[in-house]
Every structure is written in structure tokens, then in C-alpha cells.
C-alpha positions as CSV (number, residue, x, y, z in Angstrom):
1,M,0.0,0.0,0.0
2,R,2.8,2.4,0.9
3,T,4.6,1.7,-2.5
4,C,1.3,2.6,-4.3
5,A,1.0,5.9,-2.4
6,V,4.6,6.8,-3.2
7,A,4.0,6.0,-6.9
8,I,0.8,8.1,-6.9
9,F,2.6,11.0,-5.2
10,G,5.4,10.8,-7.8
11,L,2.9,10.9,-10.7
12,L,1.1,13.8,-9.1
13,A,4.4,15.7,-8.7
14,L,5.2,15.1,-12.4
15,A,1.7,16.1,-13.4
16,S,1.9,19.3,-11.4
17,V,5.1,20.3,-13.2
18,A,3.5,19.6,-16.6
19,L,0.2,21.4,-15.7
20,A,1.9,24.4,-14.2
21,G,3.8,24.9,-17.4
22,G,7.0,24.3,-15.5
23,K,10.3,24.3,-17.3
24,M,12.0,21.2,-18.5
25,K,15.8,20.6,-18.5
26,V,17.0,19.7,-22.0
27,T,20.4,18.1,-22.5
28,V,21.9,17.9,-26.0
29,V,25.0,15.8,-26.6
30,V,26.9,16.2,-29.8
31,I,28.5,13.0,-31.0
32,L,30.8,12.5,-34.0
33,A,30.9,9.0,-35.5
34,S,33.3,7.6,-38.1
35,E,33.7,4.5,-40.2
36,E,37.5,4.7,-39.5
37,G,39.1,3.3,-36.4
38,D,37.5,1.6,-33.5
39,T,37.7,4.1,-30.7
40,I,34.5,4.6,-28.6
41,D,34.4,7.1,-25.8
42,P,33.5,5.1,-22.7
43,R,30.6,7.6,-21.9
44,L,29.0,6.7,-25.3
45,K,29.3,2.9,-25.1
46,Q,25.5,2.2,-24.7
47,I,24.5,4.8,-27.3
48,A,27.2,3.5,-29.7
49,E,25.9,-0.1,-29.3
50,E,22.4,1.0,-30.1
51,I,23.4,3.0,-33.2
52,Q,25.6,0.2,-34.5
53,K,22.6,-2.1,-34.6
54,R,21.2,0.1,-37.4
55,D,24.5,1.5,-38.8
56,P,27.2,-1.1,-38.2
57,Q,29.6,0.7,-40.5
58,L,30.0,3.4,-37.8
59,K,32.9,2.2,-35.7
60,S,34.4,5.2,-33.8
61,F,32.3,7.6,-31.5
62,K,33.6,10.7,-29.8
63,L,31.8,13.1,-27.5
64,Q,32.2,16.6,-29.1
65,S,30.2,18.6,-26.6
66,M,27.3,18.7,-24.2
67,S,24.9,21.6,-23.3
68,K,21.9,22.0,-21.1
69,R,19.1,24.5,-21.1
70,D,15.8,25.0,-19.2
71,L,12.9,25.4,-21.6
72,A,9.3,26.1,-21.1
73,V,6.5,24.4,-23.2
74,N,6.5,26.0,-26.7
75,E,9.8,27.7,-26.1
76,K,12.3,27.0,-29.0
77,S,16.0,27.1,-28.6
78,A,18.9,26.5,-31.0
79,F,21.8,24.4,-29.6
80,K,25.1,24.9,-31.4
81,L,26.6,21.7,-32.8
82,V,29.7,21.7,-35.2
83,D,30.7,23.6,-38.3
84,Q,28.3,26.5,-37.6
85,K,25.4,24.0,-37.5
86,A,22.6,24.0,-34.9
87,V,19.7,21.9,-33.8
88,D,16.4,23.5,-32.9
89,V,14.5,22.0,-30.0
90,V,11.0,22.9,-28.8
91,I,9.0,21.3,-26.1
92,K,5.6,20.5,-27.6
93,H,4.0,19.4,-24.3
94,G,5.1,18.7,-20.8
95,V,4.9,15.4,-19.0
96,D,1.6,13.6,-19.9
97,D,-0.3,10.7,-18.3
98,S,2.1,8.2,-19.7
99,E,5.1,10.1,-18.3
100,R,6.3,11.3,-21.7
101,V,7.3,14.7,-23.0
102,G,6.5,15.9,-26.6
103,L,9.5,17.3,-28.4
104,G,10.1,18.9,-31.8
105,V,13.7,18.6,-33.0
106,T,15.0,20.1,-36.3
107,P,18.5,18.7,-37.0
108,P,20.8,20.2,-39.7
109,E,19.7,19.5,-43.3
110,Q,16.4,17.8,-42.1
111,G,12.9,18.8,-41.4
112,E,11.3,18.8,-37.9
113,I,11.0,15.5,-36.1
114,V,8.2,15.4,-33.6
115,Y,8.2,12.6,-31.1
116,S,7.3,11.7,-27.5
117,T,10.0,10.5,-25.1
118,V,10.3,9.3,-21.5
119,C,12.0,11.6,-19.1
120,G,15.6,10.9,-18.2
121,K,16.7,8.8,-21.1
122,F,18.8,9.8,-24.1
123,L,17.4,9.5,-27.6
124,P,20.1,9.6,-30.3
125,I,19.3,11.0,-33.7
126,V,21.7,10.1,-36.5
127,T,21.6,13.2,-38.8
128,R,22.3,13.4,-42.5
129,Y,25.2,15.9,-41.8
130,Q,28.8,14.9,-42.3
131,T,31.8,17.0,-41.3
132,K,34.7,17.7,-43.7
133,A,36.5,14.9,-42.0
134,R,33.6,12.6,-43.0
135,E,32.3,12.2,-39.5
136,R,28.6,11.6,-39.1
137,L,26.9,14.0,-36.7
138,I,24.7,12.4,-34.0
139,V,22.6,14.4,-31.6
140,A,21.4,12.7,-28.4
141,L,18.7,14.5,-26.4
142,R,17.4,14.0,-22.9
143,V,14.5,15.8,-21.2
144,E,13.8,16.0,-17.5
145,P,11.3,18.0,-15.5
146,L,12.7,20.6,-13.1
147,P,11.6,20.5,-9.5
148,K,9.3,23.2,-8.4
């Protein structure tokens, strides 16, 4: 019974953040992947394994940068990537009944991708953009509600 009460309290806390139009913390990780070599930054091991399931030719992964911002629902922000490129991120809706957040993401050279994601987990997006060194740009995003 106590576990159920704790779970309900947690859901109510998340819902209050969403309903109050509270801000969400958005983390954007810039990853460069290459078909050359076999070096994987230890911090990217899990993401690299998932990406390699779809793109096995990508063998090296390095963390280029990471940035965080607090965004409100419908607030758009451009995160700098590499080579004067940016990714636009907008929170479409806060935490819903299924504990997901709606995001709109516009990577370089692509249209907007709208999706729903769970809080606290990274979602990698393999973009179409390649650097002059022929490294594939990957953007990993995570969203978390901010405490009131």
C-alpha cells in the first residue's frame, strides 16, 4: 500500500510540473561517429551499441560537446553543434499521463522530427550531416522535469 502511495505521489508531482507549465531541462549531446578506427568514448558505449545495430559501419564515436538549457513548453532554442550548424529544440508538451514529453527537433539539413519520449533517457538522432573529416553528426537528447 505504501509503495502505491509513493508511486501516486510521484505521478502527481510530475503532473503538477506539466500542468503548471514548468520548465524542463533539455540536454543535448553532440557525437561525431566515423567509419574509420574503433575508438569509442566510454561515456558513449551504450549509445554506440544501439546506433551500431542500425548503422554497423560506424565504428568510432567521440563526444564533441554537451549543453543543457531549461525550456518552457512551446519555447524554442537553438543548440550549437559543429561547423556552424545547430539543432532547434522545442518542447511541444510537458509530462503527460504516460510520463512522456513531446519534443520537436530540427537537425541540420532535415525537417522537424516530432516525437514523444520518456524523461531521463537519451534518444540519439543520426543526422544526415557529415563534417569535412567525413564524421557523421549524431545528436542525443534528454529531457527532465525541473523540481518546483
